[in-house]
C-alpha positions as CSV (number, residue, x, y, z in Angstrom):
1,M,84.0,90.9,109.8
2,L,85.2,93.2,107.3
3,I,86.8,95.4,109.8
4,G,88.5,92.2,111.1
5,A,89.9,91.2,107.7
6,R,91.1,94.6,107.1
7,V,93.2,94.3,110.2
8,L,94.5,91.1,108.8
9,L,95.3,92.8,105.5
10,G,97.0,95.5,107.4
11,F,99.5,93.1,109.0
12,G,100.5,91.9,105.5
13,T,100.7,95.1,103.8
14,C,102.5,97.1,106.4
15,A,105.7,94.8,105.9
16,G,105.9,94.9,102.2
17,Y,107.0,98.3,101.4
18,P,109.5,98.7,104.4
19,A,111.1,95.7,103.6
20,A,111.5,96.6,99.7
21,M,113.1,99.9,100.8
22,A,115.4,98.1,103.3
23,L,116.4,95.6,100.6
24,V,117.3,98.6,98.4
25,R,119.4,100.1,101.0
26,S,121.2,96.8,101.8
27,E,122.0,96.2,98.2
28,A,123.3,99.8,98.1
29,E,125.6,98.9,101.0
30,R,126.6,95.8,99.5
31,T,127.6,97.2,96.1
32,G,128.8,100.5,97.1
33,R,126.3,102.2,94.8
34,D,124.2,104.7,96.9
35,S,122.2,105.9,93.7
36,P,119.4,103.7,93.1
37,G,117.4,106.0,91.0
38,G,116.6,103.1,88.4
39,V,115.6,100.8,91.2
40,L,113.3,103.3,93.1
41,T,111.8,104.0,89.5
42,A,111.0,100.5,88.9
43,L,109.3,100.4,92.3
44,A,107.2,103.2,91.3
45,V,106.4,101.9,88.2
46,A,105.4,98.7,89.4
47,N,103.0,100.5,91.8
48,Q,101.6,102.4,88.8
49,T,101.4,99.1,86.8
50,V,99.3,97.5,89.4
51,A,96.9,100.5,89.8
52,V,96.2,100.4,86.0
53,V,95.0,96.9,86.1
54,G,93.4,97.3,89.5
55,P,90.4,99.7,88.7
56,L,89.5,97.8,85.6
57,L,90.0,94.4,86.8
58,G,88.1,95.1,90.0
59,G,85.2,96.6,88.0
60,L,85.0,93.5,85.9
61,L,85.3,91.2,88.9
62,I,82.4,92.9,90.6
63,A,80.2,92.8,87.4
64,V,80.9,89.0,87.1
65,G,81.2,87.7,90.6
66,G,80.2,90.5,93.0
67,W,82.4,92.4,95.4
68,R,83.7,89.3,97.2
69,A,85.4,88.2,93.9
70,T,87.9,91.3,94.4
71,F,89.0,89.5,97.6
72,A,88.9,85.9,96.3
73,L,91.4,87.0,93.4
74,N,93.9,87.8,96.1
75,V,94.3,84.5,97.5
76,P,96.3,82.7,94.4
77,L,98.3,86.1,94.1
78,A,99.2,86.0,97.9
79,V,100.4,82.3,97.4
80,A,102.3,83.2,94.4
81,A,104.1,85.9,96.3
82,V,105.0,83.8,99.1
83,L,106.7,81.1,96.8
84,L,108.5,83.9,94.9
85,G,109.7,85.3,98.1
86,L,110.9,82.1,99.4
87,L,112.8,81.5,96.1
88,R,114.1,84.8,95.3
89,L,114.4,86.9,98.5
90,P,117.8,87.0,100.2
91,R,118.4,85.3,103.3
92,A,119.9,87.2,106.0
93,K,123.4,85.9,107.2
94,P,124.6,85.9,110.8
95,E,127.2,88.5,110.0
96,A,125.1,90.6,108.0
97,K,124.3,94.2,109.0
98,P,120.9,94.9,110.7
99,T,119.5,96.7,107.7
100,A,119.9,93.5,105.6
101,R,117.3,91.7,107.9
102,F,113.8,91.5,107.1
103,T,111.1,91.5,109.8
104,A,107.3,92.2,109.7
105,R,108.1,94.6,112.5
106,P,110.3,97.5,111.1
107,T,109.9,99.6,114.0
108,A,111.3,97.1,116.3
109,Q,114.1,96.5,113.8
110,S,115.0,100.2,113.8
111,T,115.0,100.4,117.6
112,A,117.4,97.6,117.8
113,Q,119.6,99.3,115.2
114,S,119.7,102.5,117.2
115,T,120.9,100.9,120.4
116,G,123.4,98.4,118.7
117,G,121.4,95.4,119.7
118,S,119.3,92.8,118.3
119,T,115.4,92.9,118.3
120,P,114.3,91.5,121.5
121,R,112.9,87.8,121.2
122,G,110.0,86.2,123.1
123,S,106.3,85.8,122.4
124,L,104.6,87.6,119.7
125,A,102.5,89.5,122.5
126,A,105.7,90.6,124.4
127,R,107.1,92.1,121.0
128,L,103.7,93.9,120.0
129,D,103.2,97.3,121.4
130,L,99.5,96.8,122.4
131,P,99.0,100.0,124.4
132,G,100.7,102.0,121.6
133,M,98.5,100.5,119.0
134,G,95.3,101.1,121.2
135,L,96.4,105.0,121.6
136,F,97.0,105.4,118.0
137,A,93.6,103.7,117.0
138,A,91.9,105.8,119.7
139,M,93.6,109.1,118.3
140,L,92.5,108.3,114.7
141,V,89.0,107.0,115.4
142,S,88.1,110.2,117.5
143,L,89.6,112.5,114.8
144,L,87.8,110.6,111.9
145,L,84.5,110.6,113.7
146,F,84.8,114.4,114.1
147,L,86.0,115.1,110.5
148,M,83.0,112.8,109.0
149,N,80.7,115.4,110.5
150,P,82.2,118.4,111.9
151,H,80.3,120.4,114.5
152,L,81.1,122.2,117.6
153,R,78.9,120.2,119.7
154,D,81.6,117.3,119.1
155,W,84.4,119.2,120.5
156,Y,85.0,116.4,122.7
157,L,86.2,114.3,119.9
158,L,88.9,116.7,119.2
159,A,89.8,116.7,122.9
160,L,89.8,112.8,122.9
161,A,92.1,112.8,119.7
162,A,94.6,115.3,121.2
163,A,94.9,113.4,124.5
164,A,95.2,110.0,122.9
165,G,97.9,111.6,120.6
166,A,99.8,113.0,123.4
167,A,99.8,109.8,125.5
168,F,100.7,108.0,122.2
169,A,103.9,110.3,121.7
170,V,105.0,109.6,125.4
171,R,104.3,105.8,125.1
172,E,106.3,105.5,121.8
173,L,109.3,107.4,123.0
174,R,109.7,105.3,126.0
175,A,108.7,101.7,124.6
176,A,111.4,99.2,123.9
177,T,109.6,98.0,120.6
178,P,107.4,100.9,119.8
179,F,104.4,100.5,117.4
180,I,105.6,103.6,115.4
181,D,109.3,104.7,116.1
182,L,109.0,108.3,116.6
183,R,112.8,108.3,117.2
184,V,113.3,108.5,113.4
185,L,111.9,112.1,113.5
186,G,114.4,113.3,116.1
187,G,116.1,116.4,114.8
188,N,115.4,115.5,111.0
189,V,113.3,118.5,109.9
190,P,113.5,117.7,106.1
191,L,112.3,114.1,106.9
192,L,109.3,115.3,108.8
193,A,108.6,118.1,106.1
194,T,108.4,115.1,103.7
195,Y,105.9,113.3,106.0
196,G,103.8,116.5,106.0
197,R,103.9,116.7,102.4
198,T,102.9,112.9,102.0
199,L,99.8,113.3,104.2
200,V,98.4,116.3,102.1
201,A,99.4,114.7,98.9
202,Y,97.4,111.6,99.7
203,V,94.5,113.7,100.9
204,V,94.3,114.9,97.3
205,S,95.1,111.7,95.7
206,Y,92.7,109.4,97.7
207,S,90.0,111.9,97.6
208,F,90.0,111.7,94.0
209,L,90.3,107.9,93.9
210,Y,87.3,107.6,96.4
211,G,85.1,110.5,95.5
212,F,85.5,110.9,91.7
213,T,84.9,107.1,91.2
214,Q,81.7,107.3,93.3
215,W,80.6,110.2,91.4
216,T,81.1,108.6,88.1
217,E,78.9,105.9,89.0
218,E,76.1,107.8,91.1
219,G,76.2,111.3,89.6
220,F,77.3,110.4,86.1
221,G,75.7,107.0,85.7
222,L,78.8,104.8,84.6
223,T,78.9,101.2,85.6
224,P,81.6,100.0,87.9
225,F,83.5,98.4,85.0
226,H,83.2,101.7,83.0
227,A,84.1,103.8,86.0
228,G,87.4,101.7,86.1
229,L,87.8,102.2,82.6
230,A,87.6,106.1,83.1
231,Q,90.6,105.9,85.3
232,I,93.1,104.0,83.2
233,P,94.3,107.2,81.3
234,M,95.5,108.5,84.7
235,F,97.5,105.3,85.7
236,L,98.8,105.1,82.0
237,L,100.2,108.5,81.9
238,A,101.4,108.3,85.6
239,T,103.6,105.1,84.6
240,G,105.0,107.0,81.6
241,V,105.7,110.0,83.9
242,S,107.4,107.9,86.5
243,I,109.7,106.2,83.8
244,V,110.8,109.4,82.4
245,S,111.1,111.5,85.4
246,G,113.0,108.7,87.1
247,R,116.0,109.6,84.9
248,S,116.3,113.0,86.7
249,T,117.7,113.4,90.3
250,S,115.7,116.5,90.9
251,V,113.1,116.2,93.9
252,R,112.2,119.8,94.2
253,G,111.0,120.0,90.5
254,K,109.0,116.7,90.6
255,L,107.1,118.0,93.9
256,L,106.3,121.4,92.4
257,L,104.9,119.9,89.1
258,G,103.1,117.4,91.0
259,A,101.5,120.1,93.3
260,V,100.5,122.4,90.0
261,G,99.0,119.1,88.5
262,Q,96.9,118.7,91.5
263,I,95.6,122.1,91.8
264,T,94.8,122.2,88.0
265,A,93.1,119.0,88.3
266,C,90.7,120.2,91.0
267,L,90.1,123.3,89.2
268,V,88.8,121.2,86.1
269,I,86.7,119.1,88.6
270,L,84.8,122.2,89.7
271,L,83.5,122.6,86.1
272,L,82.2,118.9,85.8
273,G,78.7,118.3,86.0
274,G,76.2,115.2,85.3
275,D,75.7,116.5,82.0
276,S,79.3,117.0,81.0
277,P,80.7,115.4,78.0
278,L,82.8,112.0,78.6
279,W,86.0,113.5,77.4
280,M,86.0,116.0,80.4
281,L,86.1,113.1,82.6
282,L,89.1,111.6,80.9
283,L,90.7,114.8,80.8
284,V,90.5,115.1,84.6
285,A,92.0,111.6,84.8
286,L,94.9,112.3,82.3
287,I,95.7,115.6,84.4
288,F,95.8,113.7,87.8
289,G,98.2,111.2,85.9
290,V,101.1,113.8,86.0
291,P,101.0,114.4,90.1
292,Q,100.2,110.6,90.5
293,G,103.5,109.7,88.7
294,L,105.6,112.4,90.1
295,N,104.6,112.6,93.7
296,N,104.9,109.0,94.6
297,L,108.5,108.8,93.0
298,A,109.6,112.1,94.5
299,L,108.4,111.2,98.0
300,Q,109.9,107.9,97.9
301,N,113.2,109.3,96.8
302,S,113.1,112.1,99.6
303,V,112.9,109.5,102.3
304,Y,115.5,107.3,100.9
305,F,118.2,110.1,100.9
306,Q,116.8,112.0,104.1
307,A,116.3,109.2,106.5
308,D,119.2,107.6,108.7
309,P,120.4,104.5,106.6
310,E,120.0,102.3,109.6
311,R,116.5,103.3,109.8
312,T,115.5,103.1,106.1
313,A,112.8,100.4,106.8
314,S,111.1,102.2,109.7
315,S,111.3,105.6,108.0
316,A,109.7,104.1,104.7
317,G,107.1,102.4,107.0
318,L,106.3,106.1,108.5
319,L,106.0,107.2,104.8
320,R,103.4,104.8,104.3
321,T,101.7,105.5,107.5
322,F,101.4,109.3,106.7
323,A,100.0,108.2,103.3
324,Y,97.5,105.9,105.0
325,I,96.6,108.9,107.3
326,G,96.1,111.0,104.2
327,S,93.6,108.4,102.9
328,M,91.7,108.4,106.2
329,V,91.2,111.9,106.0
330,A,90.2,111.8,102.3
331,S,87.6,109.1,103.3
332,A,86.2,111.4,106.1
333,A,86.2,114.3,103.6
334,T,84.4,112.1,101.2
335,A,81.7,111.1,103.5
336,A,81.2,114.6,104.7
337,S,81.0,116.1,101.2
338,F,78.6,113.6,99.6
339,G,76.5,112.5,102.6
340,Q,74.0,109.7,101.3
341,H,74.5,110.4,97.6
342,A,77.4,111.1,95.6
343,D,75.9,113.9,93.5
344,T,77.6,116.7,91.6
345,G,77.4,119.3,94.6
346,G,79.1,116.9,96.8
347,L,81.8,116.3,94.1
348,H,82.4,120.3,94.0
349,R,82.6,120.4,97.9
350,L,85.1,117.6,97.8
351,A,87.1,119.6,95.2
352,W,87.3,122.6,97.3
353,V,88.8,120.4,100.1
354,M,91.2,118.9,97.7
355,L,92.3,122.5,96.3
356,G,93.1,123.4,99.9
357,A,95.2,120.3,100.4
358,G,96.9,120.9,97.1
359,L,97.7,124.6,97.7
360,L,99.1,123.6,101.1
361,Y,101.3,120.8,99.4
362,L,102.6,123.6,97.1
363,L,103.5,125.8,100.2
364,L,105.1,123.2,101.8
365,T,107.2,122.4,98.8
366,L,108.1,126.0,97.9
367,F,109.3,127.0,101.4
368,D,111.3,123.9,102.0
369,R,114.9,124.8,101.3
370,A,116.3,121.4,102.2
371,L,114.7,120.0,99.0
372,G,117.6,121.6,96.9
373,R,120.1,119.2,98.7
374,T,118.0,116.1,98.4
375,A,118.9,114.3,95.2
376,G,120.2,110.9,94.3
377,T,123.8,111.8,93.2
378,G,125.5,109.1,94.5
379,T,125.9,110.3,98.2
380,R,123.5,111.0,101.0
381,A,122.1,114.4,100.9
382,S,123.2,116.7,103.7
383,L,120.5,117.5,106.1
């Protein structure tokens, strides 16, 4: 039932970010101002603000009403979001450009835009790429099962993941309404590099959110509420960093500083133990606040200026897809590192995985020459 509920949540959350980016792009076209630094910064700050409230409120709700209370709270919030959307979101006009239309299927939208037509009509089943969804799920499940307990005897899981991945790529390139529009990657090496950076950056970020939180409760002895409090410094600093750095058009500098911040935080985690002073936990959270505020904003800006304007929604959707893949890898790494108990040894093993991902993120940034041409200077970056 939890997995089924998570699938339903996925249908809702998958549409929000691509639709927001499409709205930003359509407003840029309508106003003739293609430098939405302030808008993108506001979007990043909104994410960080929610992240500040989330751990604290989640811990409080669990303490008061159990884990189900964290889901119950979302019901009135979702109702409020629907009402605000009906009142405030612009409605597409018949003569509007395709990028101004909003749909829960950004990939289908982008396919229609690339062919100059409209999104195919018909039943929901006809528009859903069920074979593509099945192959994508098979690829991820096989890969995650292997990563959660890597061993040579399970080599067949890697073979299954590779076969499903190849079949998925063939299917998506041929499908009229693909589950994930791989066409947005065609010939756009800078955008592909951004997706690669996104994956490894979120491996580090989610490993910290998953693993560090578990360790503060089981290995350090904090309650869920106090574990949420321990993360507040990270999100507060991340919000401030996003506001300050949003004034700069540099993408490369933000990514480099974000990579250094991740690496530094991982090194400090290696010094933590069950008897460490509380200030060391808060120090780790503060250090992580720097990359948390920089990476999200810089990756978001990169996609906006590197993607084909007519495929902004699907390109933004792919950004989130790679972030979620990073979260899945982080979840598998956390499970493999901790086993049955989140002890200090497991935290250190996880920190080495995070450190490797952070170093890869740094290398992907250092050797990407296209980043110097990716900035919100009022015109699209040359690719």
